[in-house]
C-alpha positions as CSV (number, residue, x, y, z in Angstrom):
1,M,-132.9,163.7,-32.5
2,L,-132.7,161.9,-29.2
3,G,-131.2,158.8,-30.8
4,A,-128.5,160.8,-32.5
5,F,-127.8,162.7,-29.3
6,A,-127.4,159.4,-27.4
7,V,-125.0,158.0,-30.0
8,A,-122.9,161.2,-29.9
9,V,-122.7,161.4,-26.2
10,D,-122.0,157.7,-25.8
11,G,-119.2,158.0,-28.3
12,G,-117.7,161.0,-26.5
13,D,-118.4,163.5,-29.2
14,N,-119.6,166.2,-26.9
15,T,-119.4,169.0,-29.5
16,L,-121.9,167.1,-31.7
17,A,-124.0,166.1,-28.7
18,A,-124.2,169.8,-27.6
19,S,-125.2,170.8,-31.2
20,L,-127.9,168.1,-31.4
21,I,-129.4,168.8,-28.0
22,E,-129.6,172.6,-28.9
23,R,-131.1,171.8,-32.3
24,G,-133.6,169.4,-30.7
25,L,-134.6,171.9,-28.1
26,N,-135.0,174.7,-30.7
27,D,-137.1,172.4,-33.0
28,Q,-139.3,170.7,-30.4
29,V,-139.4,173.1,-27.5
30,S,-143.0,173.9,-27.8
31,R,-144.0,170.3,-28.7
32,D,-146.1,168.6,-26.1
33,G,-145.5,165.0,-25.1
34,W,-142.7,162.8,-24.0
35,A,-140.1,163.8,-26.7
36,G,-140.1,167.5,-25.6
37,R,-139.8,166.5,-21.9
38,E,-137.0,164.0,-22.7
39,L,-135.1,166.6,-24.7
40,W,-135.2,169.0,-21.7
41,L,-134.2,166.3,-19.3
42,Q,-131.3,165.1,-21.4
43,G,-130.3,168.7,-22.0
44,A,-130.3,169.4,-18.3
45,M,-128.1,166.3,-17.6
46,F,-125.7,167.3,-20.4
47,A,-125.4,170.9,-19.1
48,A,-124.8,169.6,-15.6
49,L,-122.5,166.7,-16.2
50,V,-120.6,167.5,-19.4
51,Q,-120.7,171.3,-19.8
52,G,-120.6,172.1,-16.1
53,D,-123.2,174.8,-16.5
54,R,-125.4,174.6,-13.4
55,G,-127.5,177.6,-14.5
56,L,-128.3,176.1,-17.8
57,A,-128.9,172.7,-16.2
58,R,-131.4,174.2,-13.7
59,L,-133.2,176.2,-16.5
60,R,-133.6,173.1,-18.7
61,L,-134.8,171.0,-15.7
62,S,-137.4,173.7,-15.0
63,K,-138.5,173.6,-18.7
64,A,-138.9,169.8,-18.4
65,E,-141.0,170.2,-15.3
66,Q,-143.2,172.8,-17.1
67,Q,-143.8,170.3,-19.9
68,G,-144.9,167.6,-17.5
69,A,-141.8,165.9,-16.2
70,A,-143.0,166.6,-12.7
71,K,-145.7,164.0,-13.4
72,M,-143.0,161.4,-13.9
73,E,-141.0,162.4,-10.8
74,D,-139.1,159.2,-10.3
75,Y,-137.9,159.2,-13.9
76,A,-136.9,162.9,-13.7
77,S,-134.9,162.1,-10.6
78,L,-131.8,161.3,-12.8
79,A,-131.8,164.8,-14.2
80,K,-132.5,166.2,-10.7
81,A,-129.5,164.3,-9.4
82,A,-127.3,165.7,-12.1
83,V,-128.5,169.3,-11.5
84,A,-128.1,168.9,-7.7
85,L,-124.6,167.6,-8.2
86,A,-123.7,170.6,-10.4
87,E,-125.1,172.9,-7.7
88,G,-122.9,171.2,-5.1
89,Q,-125.8,169.5,-3.3
90,L,-124.2,166.1,-2.9
91,D,-126.7,164.6,-0.4
92,A,-129.7,165.7,-2.6
93,A,-128.0,164.3,-5.6
94,R,-127.5,160.9,-4.0
95,G,-131.1,160.9,-2.9
96,F,-132.4,161.6,-6.4
97,Q,-130.0,159.0,-7.8
98,A,-131.3,156.4,-5.3
99,A,-134.9,157.2,-6.3
100,W,-134.0,156.7,-10.0
101,L,-132.2,153.5,-9.3
102,E,-135.2,152.2,-7.3
103,L,-137.4,152.9,-10.3
104,A,-135.0,151.1,-12.6
105,K,-135.5,147.9,-10.6
106,N,-139.1,147.8,-11.7
107,P,-139.2,145.2,-14.5
108,K,-142.1,146.9,-16.2
109,V,-140.1,150.1,-16.9
110,A,-136.4,149.1,-16.5
111,A,-135.5,148.6,-20.1
112,H,-137.4,151.6,-21.3
113,I,-135.8,154.1,-18.9
114,A,-132.3,152.8,-19.2
115,V,-132.2,153.5,-23.0
116,G,-130.2,156.7,-23.6
117,N,-129.4,157.3,-19.9
118,H,-126.3,155.1,-19.4
119,W,-123.9,158.0,-20.1
120,A,-125.5,160.1,-17.4
121,L,-125.7,157.2,-14.9
122,D,-122.0,156.5,-15.4
123,L,-120.9,160.1,-15.0
124,L,-123.1,160.7,-12.0
125,H,-122.0,157.5,-10.3
126,A,-118.3,158.4,-10.9
127,R,-118.7,161.9,-9.5
128,L,-120.8,160.9,-6.5
129,H,-118.8,157.9,-5.5
130,G,-115.3,159.2,-6.3
131,D,-114.6,157.0,-9.3
132,P,-112.7,158.7,-12.1
133,A,-115.0,159.6,-15.0
């Protein structure tokens, strides 16, 4: 589900991406482990950056944290940045973005965390730094 979502969102098919993230959350919401956390994090970023729904974004981020995303705080910072941006907290968003980018410099995890997150990084950067998205 995550792979299909990434392909849809990277290809600009936001209708399909929204459908896939909803289906994934409904199918795997109670599942423990990284897949459930990742679905909630991707869903939070999608709600914040694409759908413009800050309430849904905050709810999904909370669900990710309940499933253990808080244990991977630096990784979850990308979603936190997107939610903060949607809520109009630009300084907080920039701080969370900086934390995620610092983590991405670590060669032990860089390739793993970049997969599936480029779309969010691009939109976040464009909105935080005034570039057209």
